[in-house]
N, C-alpha and C positions, 0 to 999 in steps of 0.2 A: 224138232225138239219141242217140248212143252215147258212152259214156265210154271214153277211151283208157286202156288198162292200161299202166302204165310199171313195168317190173320189172327189166329188165336193167341199169339204171344205179343202182338204189337203194342198192346197197352199194359202188358204184364209188368210187374215190378222189376223183373230181371232185365227189362229194356232200358231202365234208367240207371245211368252210371252212379248216381248217388246211393243206389241200393247196395253198392259194393263198399261203401265207406265203412271202415271198421274191419273189413275182411282183407283189404290191401292198403298199403301206405298211401297217404294223400298225394305224395309225389308221383306215384304210379297213376293215380286217377288223372292228375294234371297232364302227365305224359300221354295218356290215351287221348285226352281232349286235344292236345297239341298235334298228335299224329292224325287225328280225324280232320282237324282244320287243314292240315297239309294235303289231305286227300280231296279237298273240295274241288269239284269239277272232274274228278276221276270216277269212272264207272267200274265197279268190281262185278264180274260175271262169274259165278260159280257154276260148274257143270259136273254132274255125276249121273249115275245110272238109276238111282232110286230116291224117292222122297220120304221113304219110311224104312226103318230097319238099318242096321249098320252104323258104324261110328260117324261117317261123314254126314249122313242125314241127321243124326242126333245133334251134331255140332252146328250144322247150318241152320237147323230149326231155331236155335237160340242166337246164333251169331248174326244172321241177317237182320232181325228186328233191332238188335243192339246197334249195329252199324247204321241202320236207317235212323234210329233215334239220335245218333251222333251227327247226322247230316250227311252221311256217306251214301252215295247212290249204289246200292248193292242189290243184286237179284240172283236167282237160282234157277237153272234150267236142267231138265232131265233129257239125257241123250238115249236114243233107242238104237238097238243093233241086233244082229243075229248072233248066235252062240259063238261063232268063230271070232267075231269082233271082240267079244268079252274075253275069250280065251287069250287072244293076243294082247289085249290091254292089261290083263292080269299078269302076263309075263313081263311087261314093262314095269308094272307096279312092283312086282317082286324084285326085279333087277335094280330099280331105284332105291329099294330098301336093303340092298346088299345081298340079296339071294343069288345063288348060283343059277344062271339061266344059260342054256345053250342057245345059239342063234336059231336052231331048228325049232326050239320051243316057242319062240316069239314069231318068227316068220317061216312058215313051211317052205321047204325047198322044192316041193312039187305041187302041181295043181294050180299054178298061177301063170 
């Protein structure tokens, strides 16, 4: 696996919680600070298959710097795999989101 280097947003205004004042209630800002303090000492490791393109990459590109600014140890790793690996994980993804998936779609019954 390769670690994603996030540098261009680390000092951006979006990484400072105060930038959200006026967009969300003050109580919510304080709740985020409280939750971040409760995560002190916990490491959050995000793993996905791409550092660019797709919703997960777009979210993590902004989320990781904000978490770090809040004092949460967070990083992001890219997993590599063959086409069959991603076919199977896509089946799990679809099933977790309520899609109808046959067991044969997730785990082939032959060839193993």
